[in-house]
C-alpha positions in Angstrom: 6.0 1.2 18.0 9.6 0.5 18.7 11.9 -0.6 15.7 15.0 -2.6 16.1 18.1 -1.3 14.2 17.9 -4.3 11.8 14.2 -4.3 11.2 13.1 -3.8 7.6 11.3 -0.5 7.2 11.6 0.1 3.5 11.5 -2.0 0.4 12.7 -0.5 -2.9 11.5 -2.1 -6.2 12.8 -1.8 -9.7 10.0 -1.4 -12.2 10.7 -3.0 -15.6 11.3 -6.8 -15.3 10.5 -6.7 -11.6 7.0 -5.2 -11.2 6.0 -5.4 -14.9 6.9 -7.4 -18.0 9.4 -5.2 -19.8 9.6 -7.2 -23.0 6.0 -6.6 -23.8 6.6 -2.9 -23.6 10.2 -2.4 -24.8 10.4 -5.3 -27.3 8.1 -3.7 -29.9 9.6 -0.3 -29.4 13.1 -1.7 -30.0 12.0 -3.3 -33.2 10.4 0.0 -34.4 13.5 2.1 -33.7 15.9 -0.5 -35.1 13.8 -1.0 -38.3 13.5 2.7 -38.9 17.2 3.5 -38.5 18.5 0.5 -40.4 16.2 1.2 -43.3 17.3 4.9 -43.5 21.0 4.1 -43.3 20.7 0.8 -45.3 22.5 -1.6 -43.0 21.6 -5.1 -41.7 19.3 -4.5 -38.7 20.8 -7.5 -36.9 24.0 -5.5 -36.1 22.0 -3.0 -34.1 19.8 -5.6 -32.5 23.0 -7.3 -31.3 24.4 -4.0 -30.0 21.2 -3.3 -28.0 21.1 -6.9 -26.7 17.7 -7.8 -28.2 16.7 -11.0 -30.1 13.9 -10.1 -32.5 13.1 -13.8 -33.2 12.8 -14.9 -29.5 11.7 -11.4 -28.5 13.9 -11.3 -25.4 16.7 -9.1 -24.1 20.0 -10.5 -23.0 21.7 -9.9 -19.6 23.7 -6.9 -20.8 21.0 -5.1 -22.8 21.2 -1.4 -22.4 17.5 -1.2 -23.3 16.6 -3.4 -20.3 18.8 -1.8 -17.8 19.6 1.7 -19.1 17.8 5.1 -19.0 16.4 6.7 -22.1 19.5 8.9 -22.5 21.8 5.8 -22.1 19.8 4.0 -24.8 20.1 7.0 -27.1 23.8 7.3 -26.5 24.3 3.6 -27.2 22.6 4.0 -30.6 24.6 7.1 -31.4 27.9 5.4 -30.6 26.9 2.5 -32.8 25.9 4.8 -35.8 29.1 6.8 -35.4 31.2 3.7 -35.5 29.8 2.8 -38.9 28.9 6.1 -40.4 31.4 8.6 -39.1 30.3 11.2 -41.7 26.8 11.6 -40.2 25.9 14.1 -37.5 24.7 11.3 -35.3 23.1 13.5 -32.6 21.0 15.4 -35.1 20.1 12.2 -36.9 18.8 10.5 -33.7 17.0 13.7 -32.6 15.2 13.8 -36.0 14.4 10.0 -36.1 13.8 9.1 -32.5 10.6 7.2 -31.6 9.2 7.9 -28.2 8.1 5.0 -26.1 4.4 4.5 -26.2 2.1 1.9 -24.7 -1.5 1.0 -24.1 -3.0 -0.1 -20.7 -3.2 -3.7 -22.0 0.6 -3.6 -22.6 1.2 -3.2 -18.9 1.4 -6.8 -17.5 2.2 -7.1 -13.8 4.1 -9.9 -12.2 1.6 -11.0 -9.7 -1.0 -9.1 -7.6 1.0 -6.0 -6.8 -1.8 -4.2 -5.0 -2.1 -7.2 -2.6 1.6 -7.4 -2.0 1.9 -3.7 -1.4 -1.0 -3.8 1.0 0.7 -6.5 3.0 3.8 -4.4 3.2 1.9 -1.4 4.3 0.0 -3.4 6.9 3.4 -4.3 8.4 4.5 -0.7 8.6 7.0 -1.1 5.7 7.3 1.8 3.3 7.6 1.3 -0.5 9.7 3.0 -3.2 10.3 2.5 -6.9 13.8 3.0 -8.4 13.7 2.8 -12.2 15.9 3.7 -15.1 12.7 4.6 -17.1 11.6 8.2 -17.5 9.2 9.8 -15.0 6.3 10.4 -17.5 6.1 6.7 -18.6 6.8 5.5 -15.0 4.0 7.5 -13.5 1.6 6.5 -16.3 2.4 2.8 -15.8 2.0 2.9 -12.0 -1.4 4.7 -12.4 -2.5 2.0 -14.9 -1.6 -0.7 -12.3 -3.4 1.3 -9.7 -0.5 1.1 -7.2 0.8 4.6 -7.2 -1.0 5.4 -4.0 1.0 2.8 -2.1 4.4 4.3 -3.1 6.2 6.7 -0.8 8.9 7.8 -3.2 9.9 7.3 -6.8 13.3 7.8 -8.5 13.5 7.8 -12.3 16.2 7.7 -15.0 15.6 11.3 -16.1 16.0 12.7 -12.6 19.0 14.9 -12.1 21.1 12.2 -10.4 23.2 9.3 -11.6 21.5 6.1 -12.5 21.9 2.5 -11.2 24.3 0.9 -10.5 25.3 4.1 -8.7 24.1 4.1 -5.1 22.8 7.7 -5.5 19.2 6.8 -6.5 18.8 4.6 -3.4 20.5 7.1 -1.1 18.1 9.7 -2.5 15.1 7.5 -1.7 16.3 6.8 1.8 17.1 10.4 2.5 13.6 11.5 1.4 11.8 8.8 3.3 14.2 9.2 6.3 15.0 5.5 6.5 18.6 4.4 6.3 19.9 1.8 3.8 20.6 -0.5 6.8 16.9 -0.9 7.2 16.2 -1.2 3.4 15.8 -4.1 1.0 16.4 -3.6 -2.7 14.6 -5.9 -5.2 15.4 -6.0 -8.9 16.0 -8.2 -11.9 19.2 -6.8 -13.4 22.9 -6.7 -12.5 22.5 -2.9 -12.2 19.7 -3.3 -9.6 21.8 -5.8 -7.6 24.9 -3.7 -7.7 23.0 -0.5 -6.8 21.7 -2.2 -3.7 25.2 -3.4 -2.8 26.9 0.0 -3.5 24.3 1.8 -1.3 24.9 -0.8 1.5 21.3 -1.9 1.7 20.4 -4.4 4.5 19.6 -7.0 1.8 19.6 -7.2 -2.0 17.2 -9.6 -3.7 17.1 -10.7 -7.3 14.0 -11.8 -9.2 14.0 -14.0 -12.3 11.0 -12.3 -14.0 13.2 -10.1 -16.1 14.7 -13.0 -18.0 18.1 -12.9 -16.4 19.7 -16.0 -15.0 20.8 -16.8 -11.5 24.3 -16.4 -12.8 23.7 -12.8 -13.7 22.2 -12.1 -10.3 24.7 -14.2 -8.3 25.8 -11.3 -6.1 22.3 -10.9 -4.6 21.7 -12.0 -1.1 18.8 -14.1 -2.3 17.2 -14.9 -5.6 13.5 -15.5 -6.0 11.3 -16.5 -9.0 9.2 -13.3 -8.6 8.3 -10.5 -6.2 5.5 -12.5 -4.6 8.1 -15.0 -3.2 10.4 -12.1 -2.2 7.7 -10.2 -0.3 6.4 -13.4 1.4 10.0 -14.0 2.5 10.4 -10.5 3.9 7.1 -10.7 5.9 7.9 -14.2 7.3 11.1 -12.7 8.7 
């Protein structure tokens, strides 16, 4: 089968907020870690919630939340910097290491946005490869994708604890393209955060699509080539083209 230079041969998906509901997973975890730290150090928990971009009443993350867009190490560093700014007499790294709560979830916590298996089957039937580019760690990413029963569709996965820079750096997307042997010029990036959009732009993807399932507004995603309500609309648009 002959491919034109501009034909889409690879679609890269972000995970949290794009494929699955991140607030169901990361909201309760954020509340646990903030509650624990604020109780030990005796400060108003709202200060740390604000710093992490999370509203514990509405149970949503804002557009700049490091929890929603950052890697595990980036979230840790954000909390360390916050503690150091208020309690400079504490060995913050040791304190966080001793009091850290690892992310945990049950199968019922993994809520997909749409019928992902069906969407991925459609892409595969059209000879389009699939990759996942996430800031989440590999262990939890692999576990989630297995729970969703979609890991068999995915040609390559890049995670936040891989030994490369994270989004919005172009490096994760370039790494995917190199390993699958498809150039960015034949690749579409789909994500729900500013970092996702910027990573797609920085890596010179053919197109960069934003989805609104992560709770971010069209204003946050305005640099995307197109914005869709969800991945179903995005994939349908790709296949129609």
